C-alpha positions in Angstrom: 197.9 126.3 121.8 196.3 128.9 123.9 197.5 132.5 123.3 196.9 135.7 125.2 196.9 139.2 123.5 197.7 142.1 125.7 197.7 145.9 125.6 201.0 147.6 125.0 200.4 150.1 127.8 201.3 147.4 130.2 204.9 147.7 129.0 205.3 151.4 129.8 206.0 150.5 133.4 208.3 147.7 132.3 210.3 150.1 130.2 210.8 152.4 133.2 211.8 149.4 135.3 214.4 148.3 132.8 215.9 151.8 132.7 216.2 151.7 136.5 217.7 148.2 136.4 220.4 149.5 134.2 222.5 147.7 131.6 223.7 144.7 133.5 224.4 141.8 131.2 223.9 143.7 127.9 227.4 142.9 126.5 229.1 139.5 126.8 232.7 139.5 127.9 235.4 138.4 125.4 235.9 135.2 127.4 232.2 134.5 127.1 232.3 135.0 123.4 235.3 132.7 123.1 233.5 130.0 125.0 230.4 130.5 123.0 232.3 130.1 119.7 233.9 126.9 120.9 230.7 125.6 122.4 232.6 124.5 125.4 231.5 126.8 128.2 232.3 126.2 131.8 229.2 124.6 133.3 230.6 123.8 136.8 228.2 126.2 138.5 224.6 124.9 138.5 222.0 127.4 137.1 218.3 127.7 136.9 216.7 129.4 133.9 213.4 131.1 134.4 211.6 130.2 131.2 208.5 132.3 130.4 206.6 130.3 127.8 203.2 130.9 126.2 203.3 127.3 124.8 203.9 125.5 128.1 201.0 123.5 129.6 203.0 123.0 132.8 204.4 125.4 135.5 207.2 124.5 137.8 210.6 122.8 137.5 211.2 120.5 134.5 211.4 116.9 135.8 212.2 113.4 134.5 214.2 112.4 131.5 214.4 115.8 129.8 215.5 117.4 133.0 218.4 114.9 133.1 219.3 115.7 129.5 219.7 119.4 130.1 221.3 118.9 133.6 223.9 116.5 132.1 224.5 118.7 129.1 224.5 122.2 130.6 224.1 121.8 134.4 220.9 123.7 134.3 217.3 123.4 135.6 214.4 124.8 133.7 211.8 126.7 135.8 208.8 126.9 133.5 206.5 129.9 133.9 203.3 129.3 132.0 200.5 131.9 131.4 198.3 129.0 130.3 198.5 127.7 133.9 199.0 130.9 135.9 196.6 133.1 133.9 196.8 136.5 132.1 198.0 138.4 135.1 201.5 136.8 135.2 202.5 138.6 131.9 201.6 142.0 133.2 203.2 141.4 136.6 206.5 140.2 135.2 206.6 142.9 132.6 206.2 145.5 135.2 209.2 144.3 137.1 211.4 144.6 134.0 212.2 140.9 134.0 209.9 138.7 132.0 212.3 135.7 132.1 215.8 134.5 131.3 214.4 132.8 128.2 211.0 133.7 126.8 208.7 132.2 124.2 206.2 134.8 123.1 203.6 135.4 120.4 205.1 137.7 117.8 203.1 140.8 118.6 204.0 140.5 122.3 207.6 140.0 121.3 207.6 143.2 119.3 206.1 145.1 122.2 208.7 143.6 124.6 211.6 144.6 122.3 210.3 148.2 122.3 210.0 148.1 126.1 213.6 146.9 126.6 212.6 143.5 128.0 214.5 141.6 125.3 218.3 141.3 124.9 220.1 142.3 121.7 222.0 139.1 120.7 223.4 140.5 117.4 227.0 140.4 118.4 227.0 136.8 119.6 224.5 134.8 117.5 227.0 134.6 114.6 229.2 132.5 116.8 226.6 129.7 117.0 226.7 127.5 113.9 223.5 125.6 114.5 221.5 128.8 114.9 223.2 130.2 111.9 221.8 127.3 109.8 218.6 129.4 109.9 220.3 132.7 109.4 217.8 133.6 106.6 214.8 133.0 108.7 216.2 134.8 111.8 217.2 137.8 109.7 213.8 138.1 108.1 212.1 138.0 111.4 214.2 140.7 113.0 214.3 143.0 109.9 210.6 143.2 110.1 210.7 144.7 113.6 209.6 148.4 113.6 212.4 150.9 113.8 215.1 148.2 113.6 217.1 150.0 111.0 220.4 148.6 112.2 219.3 145.0 111.6 219.8 144.0 115.2 218.9 140.4 116.3 216.5 140.1 119.2 214.6 136.9 118.5 214.6 133.5 116.9 211.5 132.1 115.2 209.8 129.0 116.5 209.3 126.0 114.2 211.4 127.1 111.3 212.0 124.5 108.6 214.8 123.8 106.1 212.2 123.2 103.3 210.7 126.3 101.6 208.0 129.0 102.3 205.6 127.4 99.8 206.2 123.7 100.5 203.7 121.4 102.1 205.5 118.4 103.4 203.1 116.8 105.8 201.0 113.7 105.0 198.2 114.9 107.2 197.0 118.5 107.6 196.7 120.1 111.0 192.9 119.8 111.2 190.7 117.3 109.4 188.1 114.6 110.4 189.9 111.6 111.8 187.8 108.5 112.6 188.6 105.1 114.1 189.0 102.9 111.1 187.6 99.7 112.7 184.4 101.5 113.8 184.0 103.1 110.4 184.6 99.7 108.8 181.9 98.1 111.0 179.4 100.6 109.4 180.4 99.5 105.9 182.7 102.5 105.2 179.9 104.7 103.9 180.4 107.8 101.8 180.1 110.9 104.0 178.6 113.8 102.1 178.5 116.4 104.8 178.5 117.0 108.5 175.0 115.7 108.9 176.2 112.3 107.5 179.1 112.5 109.9 176.8 112.9 112.8 174.8 110.0 111.7 177.9 107.8 111.6 179.1 109.0 115.0 175.7 108.4 116.5 175.8 104.8 115.2 179.4 104.3 116.5 178.3 105.3 120.0 175.2 103.2 119.9 177.3 100.2 119.0 180.2 101.1 121.4 178.9 103.1 124.4 182.0 102.3 126.4 185.7 101.6 125.8 187.2 98.1 126.5 187.4 98.9 130.2 183.8 99.7 130.4 184.2 103.5 130.8 181.7 105.8 129.0 182.9 106.7 125.5 181.7 109.6 123.3 182.4 110.6 119.7 183.4 114.1 120.8 185.1 115.2 124.0 185.8 119.0 124.3 187.8 121.2 126.6 188.0 124.9 127.5 191.6 125.5 128.3 192.7 127.0 125.0 189.6 129.3 124.3 190.5 132.6 122.8 194.0 131.3 121.8 196.2 131.4 118.7 195.0 135.0 118.0 191.5 133.8 117.3 188.2 134.9 118.9 186.2 131.9 119.9 186.5 128.5 121.5 189.4 126.5 120.4 187.4 123.4 119.6 185.5 125.4 117.0 188.1 127.7 115.6 190.2 124.8 114.2 187.1 123.2 112.6 186.5 126.3 110.4 189.5 125.2 108.3 187.4 122.2 107.1 185.6 124.6 104.9 188.6 126.6 103.7 188.3 129.4 106.2 190.7 130.6 108.9 190.1 132.9 111.8 192.3 136.0 111.9 191.6 137.8 115.2 188.0 138.9 115.1 187.5 138.1 111.4 187.3 135.1 109.2 189.5 134.9 106.0 187.4 133.3 103.3 188.8 131.2 100.4 188.2 134.1 98.1 190.6 136.2 100.2 187.9 138.4 101.7 187.3 139.0 105.4 184.0 138.7 107.2 183.3 139.2 111.0 183.8 136.0 113.0 180.2 136.4 114.3 178.7 136.4 110.8 176.2 133.6 110.0 177.8 133.3 106.6 181.1 132.0 108.2 182.3 128.6 109.1 182.4 129.4 112.8 178.6 129.6 112.9 178.4 126.4 110.8 180.8 124.3 113.0 179.4 125.7 116.3 176.0 124.5 115.1 177.6 121.2 114.2 178.6 120.7 117.8 175.2 121.8 119.0 173.5 119.2 116.9 176.0 116.6 118.1 175.1 117.5 121.7 171.4 117.3 121.0 172.0 113.8 119.7 173.8 112.9 122.9 177.2 112.2 121.4 179.2 115.0 123.1 180.9 114.1 126.3 178.9 115.7 129.1 182.1 116.7 130.9 183.1 118.9 127.9 182.1 122.2 129.5 184.0 121.6 132.7 187.0 119.3 132.0 190.5 120.5 131.3 193.0 119.5 128.6 194.6 116.8 130.8 191.3 115.1 131.4 190.5 115.2 127.7 193.9 113.7 126.9 193.3 110.8 129.3 190.1 110.0 127.4 191.9 110.0 124.1 194.5 107.7 125.5 192.0 105.2 126.8 189.8 104.9 123.8 186.9 107.1 125.0 186.8 109.4 122.0 185.7 108.4 118.4 186.4 111.6 116.5 189.7 113.6 116.5 190.4 116.7 114.5 194.0 117.7 115.3 196.7 115.7 113.6 198.8 115.4 116.8 195.8 114.0 118.7 196.4 110.6 117.1 199.8 110.5 119.0 197.7 109.7 122.1 196.3 106.6 120.5 197.8 105.4 117.2 200.6 102.8 117.6 202.0 100.3 115.2 199.9 97.6 116.8 196.7 99.6 116.3 197.6 100.4 112.7 198.1 96.6 112.3 194.8 95.6 113.9 192.9 98.5 112.3 191.8 100.3 115.4 193.9 103.5 114.6 192.5 106.9 113.6 192.8 108.1 110.1 191.5 110.9 107.9 188.1 110.2 106.5 186.9 112.4 103.6 183.7 114.4 103.8 182.6 115.3 100.3 181.5 118.9 100.8 184.7 120.0 102.5 187.7 122.0 101.2 190.6 122.4 103.6 192.8 125.3 104.6 196.4 124.6 105.5 199.4 126.8 106.1 202.5 125.8 104.2 205.6 124.6 106.0 206.6 127.1 108.6 209.9 128.0 106.9 209.9 131.5 108.5 208.4 130.2 111.7 205.0 129.6 113.2 204.5 133.1 114.7 206.0 132.6 118.1 209.5 133.7 119.0 212.4 132.5 121.3 214.3 135.4 122.9 216.6 136.1 125.8 215.5 138.4 128.7 217.4 141.7 128.9 218.4 141.3 132.6 220.5 138.1 132.4 224.2 138.5 133.5 227.1 137.5 131.3 227.6 134.0 132.8 223.9 133.1 132.4 223.7 134.7 129.0 226.6 132.6 127.7 225.0 129.4 128.9 221.6 130.4 127.6 223.0 131.0 124.1 224.8 127.6 124.3 221.5 126.0 125.2 219.6 127.7 122.4 222.2 126.7 119.9 221.9 123.1 121.0 218.1 123.4 120.9 218.5 124.2 117.2 221.1 121.4 116.6 220.4 118.0 115.2 221.2 116.5 118.6 218.8 118.8 120.4 216.1 118.2 117.7 216.4 114.5 118.2 215.5 114.9 121.9 212.7 117.3 121.1 211.0 115.4 118.3 212.0 111.8 118.8 213.2 111.2 122.4 215.9 109.0 123.8 218.2 106.9 121.7 217.9 103.3 123.0 214.4 104.0 124.5 212.5 105.7 121.7 214.5 104.7 118.8 217.5 102.6 117.6 220.0 103.4 114.9 220.7 100.7 112.2 223.9 99.9 110.5 222.7 102.0 107.6 222.2 105.0 109.8 218.4 104.9 109.6 216.3 105.2 112.7 213.7 102.7 113.9 211.0 103.7 116.3 210.4 101.7 119.5 208.2 102.0 122.5 205.7 104.0 120.5 203.2 103.9 123.4 205.7 105.8 125.7 203.8 109.1 125.6 200.2 107.8 125.7 200.9 105.2 128.4 203.5 107.2 130.3 205.6 104.1 130.4 208.5 103.9 133.0 211.8 105.3 131.9 215.0 103.4 133.0 217.0 105.1 135.7 219.9 105.6 133.4 217.7 108.1 131.4 216.3 109.8 134.4 213.5 107.5 135.6 209.9 108.4 136.1 207.1 108.2 133.5 208.0 109.2 130.0 205.1 111.7 129.6 205.9 113.1 133.1 209.4 113.9 132.0 208.5 115.1 128.5 210.0 118.4 127.3 207.8 121.0 129.1 209.0 123.8 126.8 206.4 122.3 124.4 207.7 124.5 121.6 210.3 123.7 119.0 212.8 126.0 117.4 212.9 123.8 114.3 209.8 121.9 113.1 209.8 118.1 112.9 209.1 118.1 109.2 212.7 119.4 108.6 215.3 117.1 107.3 217.7 115.5 109.8 221.2 115.6 108.2 222.1 112.3 110.0 219.4 110.3 108.2 218.3 112.4 105.2 214.7 112.0 106.5 212.5 114.3 108.6 212.8 114.3 112.4 209.1 113.3 112.5 209.2 109.5 112.8 206.0 109.2 110.7 208.1 110.0 107.6 211.0 107.5 108.3 211.3 104.8 105.7 211.4 102.2 108.5 208.2 103.5 110.0 206.4 103.7 106.7 207.4 100.1 106.0 206.3 99.0 109.4 203.0 100.7 109.2 202.0 99.8 105.7 199.4 97.6 107.2 196.2 96.1 105.8 194.4 99.1 107.3 196.6 101.6 105.3 196.2 99.4 102.2 192.4 99.3 102.5 192.3 103.1 103.1 194.5 103.7 100.0 192.3 101.3 97.9 189.1 103.0 99.0 190.2 106.6 98.4 192.7 106.2 95.6 195.7 107.9 97.3 198.7 106.9 99.4 198.2 109.5 102.1 195.5 112.0 103.2 197.3 115.0 101.7 197.8 113.1 98.4 194.0 112.6 98.4 193.4 116.3 99.0 195.8 117.4 96.3 194.5 114.9 93.8 190.9 116.1 94.4 191.8 119.8 94.5 190.4 120.3 98.0 193.5 121.7 99.7 194.2 125.4 99.9 197.8 126.0 100.9 198.7 129.4 102.3 202.4 130.3 101.9 204.5 131.0 105.0 205.5 134.7 105.4 207.2 136.8 108.0 205.6 140.1 108.6 205.3 142.4 111.6 201.7 143.2 112.6 200.6 146.1 114.8 199.8 145.4 118.4 196.6 146.5 120.0 196.2 150.1 121.2 194.8 150.3 124.7 191.2 150.8 123.6 191.3 147.9 121.1 192.8 145.6 123.8 189.9 146.3 126.1 187.4 145.7 123.3 189.1 142.5 122.3 189.2 141.1 125.9 185.5 141.9 126.5 184.4 140.5 123.1 186.5 137.4 123.3 185.2 136.5 126.7 181.6 137.1 125.7 182.0 135.2 122.4 183.5 132.2 124.1 180.9 132.2 126.9 178.0 132.4 124.4 179.6 129.7 122.2 179.5 127.2 125.0 175.9 128.1 125.8 175.0 127.6 122.2 176.6 124.1 122.2 174.1 123.2 124.9 171.1 125.0 123.3 168.0 122.8 123.3 166.9 123.6 119.7 167.6 125.8 116.6 165.4 128.5 118.0 167.4 128.8 121.2 170.7 128.6 119.3 169.8 131.5 117.0 168.3 133.5 119.7 171.6 133.2 121.7 173.6 134.1 118.6 171.6 137.3 117.9 171.8 138.3 121.6 175.5 137.7 121.5 176.0 139.8 118.4 174.0 142.7 119.8 176.1 142.7 123.0 179.4 142.5 121.1 178.4 145.5 118.9 177.7 147.4 122.1 181.2 146.6 123.3 182.8 148.1 120.1 183.1 144.9 118.0 182.8 146.7 114.7 185.8 148.8 115.6 187.7 145.7 116.5 186.7 144.0 113.3 187.9 147.0 111.3 191.2 147.1 113.2 191.8 143.3 112.6 190.9 143.6 108.9 193.6 146.3 108.3 196.0 144.3 110.5 195.7 141.0 108.8 195.5 142.6 105.3 199.3 143.2 105.7 199.8 139.4 106.1 197.4 138.6 103.3 199.1 141.0 100.9 202.5 139.3 101.7 201.0 135.9 101.0 199.4 137.0 97.7 202.7 138.4 96.6 204.4 135.1 97.2 201.7 133.3 95.1 202.3 135.7 92.2 206.0 134.8 92.0 
């Protein structure tokens, strides 16, 4: 998801505003504590939570089925405030008022800054009363102990996407980013071995030649890109390239690339995978297999193309959720990982300590709202809340058998936005999907009700239903039951342990350099995708590097190297244990 890094000086005004605003709502009443402990607060009065959320792709009031769930449960509405939709300025504006939101989801560095500025509420005295949150006491404690100057061990935030596995486990069947091809189209070509990205381009070009449109006659392209998330996830560069660097064991850390040998190089080095994968997209475009709308379309338009069969290569594991269904796994038209011989993959371990983002409560909420927010957050971490987040509606998205196991139904609900019965809130399923778009507990965690993960792909019923001829053929060809099994068997998976560390935020001068270099790097990257030949591509690359150096890129690269060395040292320490 797209992320914004901001200078800490923005918060000086916020700190002053909080001081003026006073201490309203800082301490819950004894009655509130009693209600929280019992989990039976008085919800007669309707409330609206202003929800500032860096993960949200939607701004406005939550609608549809999830709105009904939280309305029925807590008598609340969620007013989503999304910097992805509203832009950078909304963060600075809301910070300067001293009220970022009632509930916030922030990147960790911004969370640390907001704690310092007094924008985040201390929830230490109350969180112990919430058993579902306390299931993750270890992870919550580690996050907050790492806060600078938090000597008293106060609790300000709750990590996003915690797991109940371990910091070194890798429990997924498919890693976050890998080449995913339509099995039927790959089969039409004889399932050839793919030695490198040049071979991949050859295959994609043949797919498009044989199938220039989807079944409805709309133009289809192997690759369809979008700009919305550029500069996100703490990475310099365009999002559709940054994730592809992991195909060669490299991961972008700010303005640098972490190599498989645990050394850092600048992101604009020709020796890095960013250059390699950007050139891959350039070559794809010169072959005519990149969607010509890529430079102008947004995420929603790209999603529509995935849903309607107008894309032949996917590279995020969650993208297949817009296409793969049990029927498509049965008829062989689903997407699946297809090995490329020269690749070695970087993957982060299960997010036991969290993904890097943090849930927190705004400092200006009053006692009544605070109690209901804590009730809501506790529910959000509960098995019931996680079922809604990761699976959906009982009776609409899944059924429960006599043995207690879940069976998935209506598996096209998201991609086809199928109508939801009025009893569940009506409207289209995707229209009413959870706009928070961020989980407190990851779907790979075990559901105590079933003994299986919340993620339906790992249910025994789903695995049995999807052990189709396509999956059998894939397993026979590659000698493994699942993609991660193949990667582990062939020693091409680099698993980085999950750690919880506090990293320094940008000083004012670094923040300015980062913003300027990030914008320039993204702009030139898009221009290089459309370069007419290698000469123009490399000329633009050199021109870009010169301009970045003039903006202070070397200083930024040094700052980020020192910053992410803290994280790397923590990961290396885990590996030594």
